[in-house]
C-alpha positions in Angstrom: 104.9 109.6 102.2 104.6 108.0 98.8 102.7 110.4 96.5 101.7 108.2 93.5 102.2 104.5 93.8 103.2 102.7 90.6 102.0 99.2 91.4 103.8 96.5 89.6 103.1 92.8 89.2 105.9 92.0 91.7 104.2 94.2 94.3 101.0 92.2 93.7 102.9 89.0 94.2 104.5 90.3 97.4 101.1 91.5 98.7 99.8 87.9 98.5 103.0 86.4 100.0 104.4 88.9 102.6 103.5 92.5 103.4 106.9 93.1 104.9 108.6 92.0 101.7 106.2 94.3 99.8 107.1 97.2 102.1 110.9 96.7 101.6 110.6 96.3 97.8 108.1 99.3 97.4 110.3 101.5 99.5 113.3 100.7 97.3 115.2 98.5 99.7 116.0 96.1 96.9 117.9 93.0 98.1 116.7 91.0 95.1 119.6 91.9 92.8 122.1 89.7 94.7 119.7 86.9 95.7 120.8 83.7 94.1 117.2 82.4 93.7 116.3 85.6 91.8 119.3 85.3 89.5 118.5 81.7 88.7 114.9 82.6 88.0 116.0 85.4 85.6 118.4 83.0 83.9 115.6 80.3 83.5 113.3 83.0 82.0 116.0 84.3 79.6 117.0 80.8 78.4 113.6 79.4 78.0 111.1 79.9 75.1 113.7 81.2 72.7 111.2 81.8 69.9 109.1 84.2 71.9 109.3 88.0 72.2 110.1 88.5 75.8 109.6 91.2 78.4 106.6 92.9 76.8 106.1 96.3 78.4 102.6 97.6 78.3 101.9 101.3 79.1 105.2 101.5 81.0 103.2 99.9 83.8 103.3 96.1 83.4 105.8 93.8 81.9 104.8 90.3 81.0 107.4 87.6 80.2 105.9 86.9 76.8 102.7 86.8 74.8 102.0 83.6 72.8 99.5 82.8 70.1 95.9 82.4 71.0 95.8 85.5 73.2 97.7 84.1 76.1 100.2 86.0 78.3 102.8 83.9 80.0 104.9 84.3 83.1 108.0 82.1 83.5 108.9 81.1 87.0 111.6 79.1 88.6 109.4 76.8 90.7 105.7 76.3 91.6 106.4 77.1 95.3 104.2 80.0 96.4 102.0 79.4 93.3 99.0 81.5 94.6 101.0 84.8 94.7 102.4 84.1 91.3 98.9 83.4 89.9 97.7 86.7 91.4 100.6 88.5 89.7 99.4 87.1 86.4 95.8 87.7 87.2 96.7 91.3 87.8 98.1 91.5 84.3 94.9 90.0 83.0 92.9 92.5 85.1 95.0 95.4 83.9 94.5 94.5 80.2 90.8 94.0 80.6 90.2 97.2 82.5 92.7 99.5 80.8 92.8 98.1 77.2 89.5 96.3 76.9 91.3 93.1 76.0 90.4 89.8 77.7 93.2 87.3 77.5 94.2 84.0 79.1 97.3 83.4 81.1 99.8 80.6 81.7 102.3 80.2 84.4 105.3 78.2 83.0 107.7 76.3 85.1 110.3 75.1 82.6 112.5 73.2 85.2 109.5 71.3 86.4 108.1 70.8 82.9 104.8 72.2 84.1 102.3 74.8 83.0 99.3 76.1 84.8 96.4 77.8 83.0 95.2 81.0 84.7 92.0 82.9 84.1 90.4 85.9 85.7 87.1 85.4 87.7 84.9 88.0 89.3 86.3 87.0 92.7 89.8 87.5 91.4 89.0 90.9 90.2 87.7 91.9 93.6 90.8 90.5 95.2 93.0 92.4 92.8 91.1 95.7 93.4 91.4 95.2 97.2 95.1 94.6 96.8 95.4 97.8 94.7 93.8 99.8 97.5 95.8 98.2 100.3 99.2 98.3 98.7 99.7 102.1 98.9 98.6 101.9 102.6 101.3 99.4 103.3 104.0 101.3 101.4 103.1 104.5 103.0 103.8 103.2 106.5 106.9 104.8 108.2 108.3 101.4 109.0 107.7 97.9 107.7 105.1 95.5 109.0 106.2 93.2 111.7 107.8 90.0 110.6 105.6 86.9 110.3 107.5 83.7 110.1 106.5 81.5 107.2 107.8 78.2 105.9 109.5 79.9 102.9 111.2 82.8 104.8 114.8 81.3 104.6 114.7 81.6 100.8 113.7 85.3 100.8 116.2 87.9 99.8 115.0 90.0 102.8 115.5 87.2 105.3 118.3 88.9 107.2 116.0 91.9 107.9 113.4 89.6 109.5 115.4 87.2 111.6 114.7 87.4 115.3 
């Protein structure tokens, strides 16, 4: 049983893409470290936006890729595939800052290899979805075994793919 769940932005992203992946990650079965896609993504994030202060840790709870002028927090991603879960991760950061720091900011998802940026804002509907995810994530993580696999078009690129193949 997980006593106190420290919910991260990655957990929010996984909640909106795959509950099984969330369970593995949240229960410290971390395959991500050796995944080639994760390594490439980290390299892109590190090599892009050189003038920005990166990996801004807030309250030892959330880590945004960088904060730029005009009150905008930015997340750098390898590709725009699975954009909704990535947006929800960024919206979680916006929600956290609003509800825990009283600061309302804007967000940007940045895809340097695609030369694309997506503006992200937080709506009332988003806030409800984030709050629902925050209440559901501990329930998923607290299960004695992972949720059953659900085949999705992007499964083959997942670092946990070998755990889910049937």
